[in-house]
N, C-alpha and C positions, 0 to 999 in steps of 0.2 A: 595747684600744680599745673604749670605750663607745658603742655606737650605739643610739639610743632606739628601742624597739619600741613601736609604737602599737596592737597588737592589732586590735581591730574597726575601727579608722580607718587601718589600714596602707595601704589603697588610696589614700587622700588624700594621704599622704606620697609615694607613688610617682608622683603626677601632677606633672610638672615645672613646670606653669604656676601651681601653688599657691604663694603667698607667705605667707599667713597662714591660720590656722584657730582658731576659737573655740568654746568649748562653754559653754552656759548652765547655770544651776542645775537647770533642768528637763530637761537632756539634748539640747536642740536644738543642731545642729552647723551652723556657718557657715564658709564659706571664701571667700578672695580669690584670684581668678585673674588679678588685674590690672585688673578692671573694677569694683571694689567688692564688697561682701560679698554672697554669695548662700547661701541655705539649702541644706545638703546632707543627704540622707536615706540614712544608712548601712544596709547589709544587716542588720547587727546593731545596732539602736538602743540607745542608753543610756536605759532606760525610767524611771528615777527618780532623785531627788536623792541617795539613798544610794548608788546605782551610780555616779554621777557623782563623788561624793566618793572612793569606793574607787578609781575609775579614776585620779584625780588624785594620790591618795597613791602608788599604784604607779608612775606616771610619775616622780615625784620621786625615789622610792626608787631607781629605776634609775640616777639621776644622783647618788646620794649626798646627797640633801637630805631633811631632815626636813619633814613637813607633818602637823601634828597640832594638838590645842588649845593646846598650849604654844607652837608656832610655826606660826600659821595663814596665814602667807604664805611662798611659796617661789619662787625664781628660780634657774634652772640651765640648763646647755646641754651637749650631747654633743660628741663630737670632731669632728663634721661641721658644728658650729655650729647645729644645731637648738636653738632656745631655747624653754623652757617656763616660764611664769608661772602660778602657781596660788594661789587664795584659797579658803578654806573658811569654813563657817559658824562663829561667828556674824557674821563680817565681811561675808558675803553672806547673803541670807535663809535659805537652806538649801543643803544639797548642797556644790557647789564651782563655782567659775567658772575656766575654763582658757583660756589664750592660748598658741598655739604659732606661733612664726615659723620659716619654712624659709629658709635661705640659697639663693642661686642654685646650681643644680646644676652649672653650669660656672663656672670662675673668671672674674669679670667683667673686661672690658678696656674701655678707652676707645673703641675702635673699636665694640664691641658696644653700648655705652651710646649712642654717637652714632646708631647704626642704630635703637636704641629710641627715640630722640627725646629724650634727657635734655638735650642741649645743641646749639646750631647747629653745622654743620660747620666754620664759619670759626673756631671756638674751640679745635679739636683741637691746633693748633700751640702755643697758649698754655698749655693744660693740661699738655702734655708738657714744654714749657719751664719751666714752674713747678716740676715735679718734678726735671728734670735740672739746673736752675740752683739747686737746693736752697732754694727758697722755703719758709717755714714757713706752713702753710695751716690756717686755721680753717674748718671745714664746719658750717653751721647748718641748721636746719629743724625741723619737727615730727616726730612719731612716724610712722614708716613713710613718710617722704619720700624715702628712698634714701641717707641719709648714710653708712652703713657700706658700702653697695655702691660708691658713689663713692670712698670712701677706699680700698677694696681694689683698685679699678681703677687708682687713682693709685700705690698701693704696688707693683702689678705693672709699673710702668714704671721702678722703681728698678733700678740696675745690680746685677748678681748679685755684685759684689764688695763691696758695701756691707752693713754689719751693722745690722739692724733690731732693736730692742727694743720690743715692744708690751706695754701695760699695760691690762688690762680687768677689769671686775667680773664679767662673764659673757663666756665666750670666743665671739667672733664673727670674729676675723680670722685664724684658722688656715687654712692652705692657700694663703697668698699665694705668688707666684712665687719671689721672692728666697730663696735657700737658707739664707743666714746669718741666720736669724730666730730670736729668743728670745721666746717667748710667755709672759708673766706674767699671773697671774689671782689675784685676792683670795681669801682663806680666812675662812670664818665661824668664830666661836667654837665650841668644843665644848659639850658639855652642862654643863660646870662654868663656862662663860663665859670660858674661857681660849683663848689661841692664835689670836685673830683677827689677820690681816694685811689692812690696808686699802689703798686707792689711794695715800694720801700715802706709805706706807712703800715701796710698789713703785715709785713715781715716783722717790723718792730713791736706791733701789737701782740704777736704770737707769744712773745716772751713774757707777757703779763697774764697769760691764759693758762698757766700751770701745764705746759706740754711735756709729754713723754718723748714725743717725735715731732719735729718741725719739718714740713714738706712743702717745697715750692714746686708748683707744677711744671714751670719752664722759667729758666733764668735767661733774660735777654737783655738786661740793661743795668742801671746803677744799683738795683736792688741786691746785686751781688755782694756789695759791701757789707750791708746789714746781715745778709745770710752767712757770709764767712765769719763775721764776728760772733753770730749765734753758734755757729758750729764749732767755735774755738773757745766757747765759754761754758762747756759742760753739757751742751744739748747734742748728745750723741744719738745715732740711729736714725737721722733724717735722711731725706733723698731730695734730688732734684734732677732735671734734665737740661740738656744743653745742645745746641746745634753745633756739631763738629764733624769732620770727615775722618778722623782716626784718633787713636789715643795720643799719638805723637804731636797732633795738632792742637790738642786741647789747651796747653799753657798759653799759647798765643790768643786763643779765644777769651780765656779767663782774664788775662791782663788787659786785653783790649776793653773788656767790660768793666773791670776795676777802674781804668782810667776815665771812663764816663762818670764814675762816682768820685773822681779826684784823688784816688789812690795811687801811689807810686808804684812802678812794677816790682820793686823789691818787697814792699809791703804786701802786695797781692800774692807774690810767690810764698812768702812765710805764711800767710793766712791759708792759702789754698793747700799748702802741703799738710798743714796741721788739720784742715777741715775734713778731707775725704780720706777714707780708708780704702775704697775700692772704686774702680772706674769700669763700667761695662759700656762697650761700643757696639751699636747695632748697625746692621746693614740690610738692605733689601735688594734682592737680585731675582729678576724674573717672577716678581710677585710674592716671593718668599722671604720672610723676615727671619734674621737669626742674629745671635750674639756672636759677632765676629772677633772681638778682641776683649780680653779681661786684662786690667792693668792697675797702675797707681800713679800718683804724682810724686815726684822726688825733687827736693831742693838741690842746688848745685853742691858738689862736694860729698854727696852721700851722708856719712855719719859725721862730717866735719860741720861744726856749728856756724851759723852765719856771723859775720863780723861787720855789720853796719854798712854793707855795700862795697867794701874793698874787695880787691881780687883775692880769691881763694887760693891758698897755696897748697895745691894738691898736685902731685907729680903726674904729668901727662894731661893735665886739665887746665887749660888757659880760659877760665870763665869768670864772670863776675858772680858775686854771691846772690844777686838778685835773680838769677837764672832759675828756671824750673823745667823739668823734663817730664814728659809722659812716658812711662815705661811699660812696655807690653809684657805680660807674664804668660799669656797663653793666646793662641789663634785658632780659629775654626773656620773651615771653608764650607761647612754645612754637610760634609760627608765623612764618614770614617771617625778616627781618633783625633782629637785636637793635638796641636803642636805646642809643647810646653818649654818655658824658659828654665834654666837652672835654679831660679829663685821661686818657682811655683811650689815646691814641696813645703818651704816654710810658711808661705802665704796661706796654702790650703790647710795646714795643720793649725795655724793660728785661727782661721775663721770658719773652718769646715764644721759641719755637724758631727762628724766622726773622723777618724784617722783616714778612712778610705774615701777620699775625695779627689777629684781631678782625674787621675788615670791610674789604676792598679798596676798597669804595666810600665809606668814611667820608671826610668832608672836614673840615678844621679850621674852627672857628668864628672870626669876626673879632672877638669879644668879647675884652677883656683880663681875664684871671683871675690877678690878682696880678703883671702885668708892669709894667715900667717902660720901655716903649718899643717892644715888639714886639707884633704882633696874632697871636692864635691859637697862641702858642708854648708853651701848656700849663704856665704857671706859672714861666716863665724871668724872670730879673731883668736883661734887657738883653743877654744873650749870644746870638749867633746860633746856637750849638751847643745842642741840646736835650738836657739831662741830667736823667734822671728823678730826682726827689726827693719821696718820698711826704709829707714834712712840709709841702711847699708846696701840697698839695691843700687846696682850700677855704679858703685863707687870707684870703679877703675877707669873712668872716663868714657864709658860707652853707655849712652842713654838707654839703648835697647839691646839686651844680651841676646846671644844666638838662641833661636828656638830649635828644639829637637823633636821630631816626630816620634812619639812613643810607640 
């Protein structure tokens, strides 16, 4: 087992409140204890750029990564999930720049994240229900917003009898609770440029490993094509993360990644809508991480089927069938009760652990959203019984329905 040794900065690693540490080219050390970056003055400072460079090289060497003039960027992690990213001159003015991310010392749980204020208490039943009912989940947000932490907490809710296969570029998901866990990680090419194993190869390999859940640590390139195909071929309950700045911006990110794999935008839209049952968007404000939006992805025309890329004949909706929308079902500003869409109730009843999920004080709107005779029936078409259909969300031409504070 390889455990990173930080030498003069070992005391920082021993502090359980530290989540991130960075070292500038001049040797200045900054740490984040959950309230933003603060400068740290180590007992034995890194006094010059040459010392910083040597320190960075030694860190990466411990983890089996080259860091030299031929390979001036390195990214690696140890068995505990401590992640190191280092860049040396001439990509930085001099010396080296080092970023180190520390995982939570304790295995994250949904209860612990709720106490930390990541989401409102009323959502815990829904989050557990999404996992236990095998929803396929897309987690989005910026760097350091808590995507991996939330994913690990959700995976810790998986039943011990299920087989989880995770795929990562840098290992961060080790140590989750379910015992039947296969952790795959990419491999760089050797000095001859041979032997590289990338994310697309590993995602394909997962389908031959009898997985109950396929989890991709972060989707950032052409591997999205194989992941979407897997999630559309009966492999439900998976999860992945994606860098995006809101639920509404997710379709553009997914389409751009799909194009890297040679997929047409309309093909990406159809695959993505069928792949993901729920979207969780995280934000970080003032050092605090929270689930800011819950939503889903919807193809153009709502419950109108795709027709090969031709214009969809929906009144008040002049869009192509390859379009895809990110629909926000709930937002939370980190205080008080969340704001809920009229479609929230059907979503919560479909995926929640019990009927009382979301917000017990939420009341249905009297507006008609795609109804043909009922008021406040969340996208029904005349039936008294409310059956959740994600394709009916937003089928009146509005990608994001009005949210109401409960």
